[in-house]
TINUDO-172455 format. One record per residue (C-alpha): x, y, z. Coordinates in steps of 0.25 Angstrom, whole numbers, plus 5000, padded with zeros to 4 digits. Layout:
N
XYZ...
***
This chain:
1031
547959674447547659804440547159914448546160004440546360144445545060204439544060234450542760194445541960224458541260344461541060364476539960434484540560494497539860484510540460564520540260654533539360744525538460624522538260604537539360504541539660514555541160494551542060474539542760344542541960234538542360104545541360014540540060004532538859924532537559904525536359854534535259754530534359874527535359944518535860054527537360084526538260094539539460154541540460144553541160264556542260304566541060404572539760324571538960224564538260284552536960234544536760274530535460274521536060334509535660474513535960494528536760444539536260394551537460404562537560314575538460354585538760324600537860404609538460424623537560354633536660294624536960144624536060124611536960204603538160154595539260104605540460194599540660274585541860204578541160094570542059984564541059884558539559854556538659744552537259694553536659564559535459484554534559554565534859694558535759744569536959824565538159794572539259894574540759874578541259994585542760034588542760034603541260024604541059874604539859834595538559904593537259844587536259934580534859894581534259964568532859944573533060024586534160104581535060074593536360004596536659904606538159914609539059794613540359804621541559734626541459704641542659644648541859574658540859504648541459404639540159404630540359544627541059604615542559584615543159724611542559854609543259884596542459814585543059804572542159714564540659654565540159544557538859474555539059334549538059254540537559184553537259324559538459314569539059444574540559444573541259554581542659584578543459664588544759734589545459674601544359584606544259484594542959434588541559424594540259354590539059404595537959314601536559364598535859274607536659334620537059464614538459434619539859404611540759294611542259314607542759224596544159164599545159204589546459174596546959024599547058984613548259054619548459144607548559294610548459364596547659494600547659524585546659424583545659504592545859624583544859604573544759694561543859614551542859504550542359434538541459314535541759214524540759124515540859004525540459094536541859114542542259234550543559294546544259394556545259504551546059544563547159654566548459584565547959434566547559414552546359324548545559234558544459144551543359094560542159004557540759054559540759004573541859084577543058974577544359014572544658934559545958994554546959114556547559194544548759294546549959334539551059244537552259304531552759154526551459144518551159234507549759184505549359224520548759354525549659464522549159554534548559524548547759644549546359634542545459744542544559694532544059554526543159514515542559374511542059364498541059264491542159184485542659154498543959244498544359324510544959464506545759524518546159664519547359694527547859804534549159834526549359734516548159734508547159624502547259474505546359384497546159244505545759124498545159034508545358914499546858924498546958994511547859104504547859244505548159324493548759464495550059554492550959444498550759344486550659354471549459274469548459384470549259524471548659644479549859734475548959844469548059854481548859974487547859984499548559884510547559934521546359864518545159904527543859854520543459754509542359724501541859634490540759694482539559654474540359644462541359544469542459654470543359684481543359824487544659854496544659964505545960024509546560124518547160234511547160174496545660174494544860054488545159934479544159854471544659724468543959634456544059494461543859454446544759544438545659564450545759714446545959814458545259944457545860054466544760154470545360274477545060424481545260514471545360674475544860714462543660624461542560654470541960524468543160434472543460384485543460494496544760434502545660314501545560264515544560164515543960104528542760014523541959964511540559914509539559874497538059904500536759824495536759914482538259904478538760024484540160024490540460104502541760144506542160184520543360274521544260334532543660474535543060494521541660424523541060334513541360314499540160254491540160194477539260114468539759984462538559934454538759944438539060084434537960134425538460264420539860294416540560434415541560494404542060624408543360714409544460664418545360784419546460674423546160594411546460654397545760524391544460564396543360664392543860794389542660874393541460834401540360914394539860814383538960864372538860744363539260604361539360494351540060374346540660324333540860174327542360184333542060174347542260324349541360404358541360554353540960654364540760794361541060894373540761044376542161104377542960984375542860944361542560804355542960684363543260544357543160414367543560294361542960184369543960074365545160144369544560234379545360364374544760494371545060594359544760734360544360834348544360974351544361104343545561154339545761264327547161224325546861084320546161054307544960964309544860984323543460984329542861124329542261144342542561084356541061094359540460954353538960974353538560844345539060714339538760624329539260494322538560474309538260354301539760354294540260364309540760514307540660594319539960724318540160824328539360944331539961064338539761194344540461314337541061214328540061164319539861014314541160924314541360784307542460694312543460634303543960504308545160494298545760634301545160644315544760784312543460844310542560914298541961044303540561094298540461234302539261344302539261414289538461524282538061434270536761364267537361224269538261254280538061224295537161324301537961334314539161284321538361234334538061084330537161034342536560904335536960804325536060694319536160594308534860534303534460404296534860464282536160494288535960644287536760724296535760824305536460944312535861024323536461154327536261244339535661364331535861324316534661234316534761094309535661044298535760934288537160894285537360834271538660774272538960744257538660884254539160954268537861034268537061074280535561084277535061184287533661194294533561314303532461374310531661484303530361544311529661554298529761414294528761324302529261194295530761224299531661184311531161254324532361294329533961304326534561244339534561094336534761004349534460864344534160784330533460654328532760574318531560494319531260354312530460434301531660514298531260644303532360724309531960784323532660904329532760954343532961104345533361204356531961274357531361234344530761104349530860974341530860964326530460864316531160874302530560804290531860794281530860764269529960884270531060974278530061014288530161024303529060994312529161064326528961004340528861104351528461114365527061174367526861214382525461174381525561044374526160934383526360844371527260934364528860914366529260964380530261064376530861134363532261104367532560964362533860924366533760764361533060684351533160534350532360424342532260294350532360164344530760154345530760284336530260374348530760514347531160564360531560724362532360764374532260904378532961014386531861034398530760954393531260814395531060704384530060694374529460584366528860614353527560554349527460554333525960524333525560644339526860734338526860744353527860724364527860644378528860714387529660664399530360744409530660754423529160744427529360604421530560574428531760634420532860694429532960814419532060874408533360904400533660794390535060784384535060644377534260524374534760374371534160254370534660114374534459984369533259964377532460084372532760154384533060314383534260374390534160514392535260604397534760734404535260854412535060764424535660614420535160514412533760454410533360324407531960334399531060214396530260264383529260144385528760174400529360314401530160264413531360354418532660324426533560434428535160424431536060534436537460554443536960464454536960354444538360394438537960494427538760634428538260734435538260834424537160864414537060784402537060854388536060844377536560774364537660714373537260574371537460444364537260284363538460204359538360084350538459994363537360064370538160154378537460284381538260414383537760534388538560664390538460784399539260894406540160794414540460694404539860574398538960464405538960324397538160204401537460084395536060074397536159924400537059954412536060044419535459954428534459974438534859934452534059814458534559844472533359864482533659954493533059954507532160074509532260134524531760224533532760324538531960424546530560464551530260604554529060674561529060824558530360804551530960754565531560614566530760514574531460414584530560294582530660164591531360094580532160134568531260184557531660054549531159964560529860054563528559994557527560094562527760234567526560294575526460444574525460544581524460624572525460744577526660674569526060664556527160734548528160634546529260584537529960464533531460454528531960334520533060284511533360184500534660114504535260104490536460184492536860184477536360324474535460364485534960484478534260404468533560314477532060344475530860324486529360314487528560314498527060304502526260324515525260214515523960274520524160404514524960394500524260304489525560294481527060294483527560434483528960434475529860524483531060524473532360524482531660594493531860504506530860554514529260554516528560654523527060644528526260754535524760764541524360614539523160564545523260484557523260324553524160224548525060234536526260154530527560234525528260164513529460194505530160134494531460164486532260144474533660114473534660204466534160154452532660184455532260044457531260034468531559944479530559844484530959884498529959964504530060034518528760054526528360104539526960124546526460254552525360264562524860414564523960414576522760504577522460614587521660554598520460634593520660544580520660414585519560314585519360304599519260454601518360464589517360364595517460424608517360574603516160514594515560464606515760584614515260674602513960584602513760584617514060744617513060754604512060664611512260754624511960884616510960814608510160774621510460914627509860974615508660874614508460914630508661064627507661054615506660984624506861074634506661194624505561124619504961104632505261244636504661284623503361214625503261264639503461404633502461384622501461324631501661444641501661534629500261474625499761464638500061614641499561644627498261564631498161624645498261764638497261734627496461674638496561804646496261894634495161804629494561814643494661964644494061984630492961884633492661924649492962074647493062134633491962034629491062064640491262214638490762194624489662104628489162214637489262314625488462224617487362204628487262354631487062384616485962274617485362344628485462474621484762424610483562374618483362504625483662614614482762634603483462724595483762654582485162714581485562674594485062534591485962534579487062574587486862474597486662364587488162394581488662404595488162274599488662214586489962264588490162224601489662084597490662074586491762114596491262014606491461904595492861944591493161954606492661814609493361764596494661824601494461774614494161634609495461634600496361684612495861584621494861464617494061484630493161364624494161274629493761304643492361294640492161194629493361114630494461084619493560994610492461104609493461214608494161154597492761134590492361274592493561314584493061244572491661294575492061444575492961424563491861354555490861464558491661584554492561534543492361464529493061334533492161214536492761134548492461004552492860954566492960804572493260814586493660724598493460774612494860814617494460884629495260864641496360794633497360914635497761014646497061144646498261214640498461104629497061114626497261264622498461214613497661104605496461204604497461314598498061204589496661174583496461324582497661354575497361244564495861304562496461444561497461404551496361334542495561464543496661554539497561474529496861354523495761414514495061284517493561264516493461144525494261094537494160994548494660974562494760824568495060804583495360654587495860584599496760444600497260404612498160514618498260594605497260704599497360714584496860844577496660844562496360994555496260994540495761084529495561084514496261214512497361264503498361174511499961214512501361174510501661124523503361134521503061284518502161294530503361234538504261334534503361454536502961404550501861474553501261524566500061434565500861294564501861344574500761374584500061234582501461164583501961234596500561204602500661054598502061054603501461094617500360984615501460874611500660864598501060864584500460924570500560874556500160964545499760904530499461014519499561024504499261144495497761124490497561014500497261074513497961054526497860944538498360964551498460844560498860884576499160764586499160804600499460704612498460704624499260734636498260814647499360824657500260914648
***
């Protein structure tokens, strides 16, 4: 058996700085949800890939961990986590309620745990829990009684205390339980707990167990039992032959296993055996090739094991190996097939790359990889022998390479190697002499224009094109050793646009494309010798995205792709001479494109300043790879890329070369569980009744509507590459992609029901079908509940109705008060009129009458003619005054009402008007005397009087009519004319005193008025008054 010394594993270190409660990892376990558990000497740790949750004993809290020194962890089919504790008995963790139930030894109870030092716990295929104690033997737990039964390991009368000191437990394919003891060898039980056989060291039998102290065991799928001993290394037990193979016999030598104290064993998913030793690191045994690989700590390698003192080892569901150490925490490595490989300088190995800063790469037909470096000259790696050769500048050696800065490389159709250098011109390698022919800058017309050769390209006609950094483009005629130079001329629009050339390519039509540093992209027609320019235009999104064109590539489909410095990737559209660009906004890790290669499936592999991108030119999908996937942490360099004949791709950067074959870049199909790890309100953790993973609904007050969830994808390969998306049903219409952000925050949500969902990818970016969800109920404030709204609405209606009724009552009281006031006002007006009329009639009128009579007497007794004339005038004036006083008195108070009654009083209005005005009135009346009270008769009279006055004053009518009728308890009066009419709407807006007086009096009469009028068609007023003499 040969031991390979190369350490091919890179380890990630998880220490106290990562949140571990203590650095000694006695046991490692992954539960059914995917959480990793670590047992330490100072508590139990649960890990989600980002944070540790530590469980410790809390004095006085019986639901906390019983003690802190954890030896062993397992899980049963009910989801309980069982924890074996040194000196603390057995703790059962209930993940639903986030609490522990503890089991201790009780000397007075035979059904209790037999000892408080629990070394191993194991749940078998039938969900039986076996508990191995140190000093109390083996226990089997009875779920139905919550008690323990002790398994008898000693024969009747035997007093072998070593059999009671159990170090390890293991179950084979047949369900048998194997017990490793401290000094009593191996004990085999059947599934019912009956001892089948006892195996121990027999010095007389070289095929016996070579040591009776068994810290660890492993039953593999082939029925082989691997036994790790404390001091004598590894035993391989074949149950069919009943033989142990170890260092005591020569059939299967383990002499190369220098670690003799074995504390943990693991058979990984690839069938290899991992052997954890105390003080000698880890050994990896290939059961097929029987090769033994030693993995040890290397002080100068930060990715090696952190220590050689190993306590435990475990493989998770996504094929990561976790190694627990003594004091130094956890070491984790990924055993999935490696995708990317790294060539770099090894200071301790002369047969390695001599400089990590790689500028250029190519391959010849002799299995040589040529590597140009910045400062290390030219390296040649022979893939068959694995040996490096180096070519460095040396002025003392004829034919030595002219510079140690190798900027470009090309193997032409003759398998000749061309080397472009900085400061040293162009070199051609001579294989026979193992030397170089140098072409340097000269002043002649056909000399190389500059010693800084940035790009070399051979076209389909085998013409060699040279791009320099400042000297423009050159075509090198190899037969005549002449350089035909094309340099920038600002007066020549058809010349090359810039002298600094970064890349050269040829399309399927034979045009040469040149990428420049600042002059954009040039298309050169070899026939017409004309350059066409493509530059970035700030106002044209279809122009090339940058004038710094670092890389050009023509795909197998004939598509031209241009990589730029800062503008991302561009696809040329020849039909429109335009470009489609792809950059960070479309998913590229960097907008600086360094190299482009195409695999056999047409995918483009693109090196950038931040890793390598796989780009699908059919659907434009993007997949980024970085140092988390095994790439170098340094930046990749422009022009440092090459695809070999077998399809292997090489990309060079500042830290060496990464190489890979695209067919080996496989996406992981592992679907991790997505779990909630925290719930916070206003950034403070909320203690839920159940663990958040078991909580179906969270009820919140409207005051707590600022909350956040934290979550995790339990793929531990590269947690930084796990991506997340979430949505809150009831608010979000679509999934919100959160990248690697592991929390979602919501604020100011309306009360209601919501469902928060989160999904995640694995480290390869493949979305898992596992989705975590939880219901959210935000209760509204009491004033927003339906019951409150209904009650409040009813209250508002009641209050509204109350105020409405109050308003109506107030209006009615105001109306009544107004009516009383109007009635009193009218009555007082009438009383005053009556007084004035009485005085005018009885006093002033009587005086005028006396004057008149005296004048008449004077006329009779005086013969003087002049006196007679004067008395006639006095008599005439007194008669006129008397008539006016009578008319005023009549208008102020219709004294006819008392003398004639209402019917004749109304008729007298018409008669008087008819006599002195040019309006012809007709009247049809009905006796309405004694239908109204005396006060109301005045109002009726005044209403008719007002209507007649309106006709006289405003209508310009020649004819008018008044009709009064009575039907039952209603008096109807119709007053009409043939006058000019008027606009009733305008009249309402003007609201004249006449109509106001009519309406006010009718209001007192409980009557109503209807006015109809049209311009040029006269007016008709209809008045209806109810008869109520008592009012």
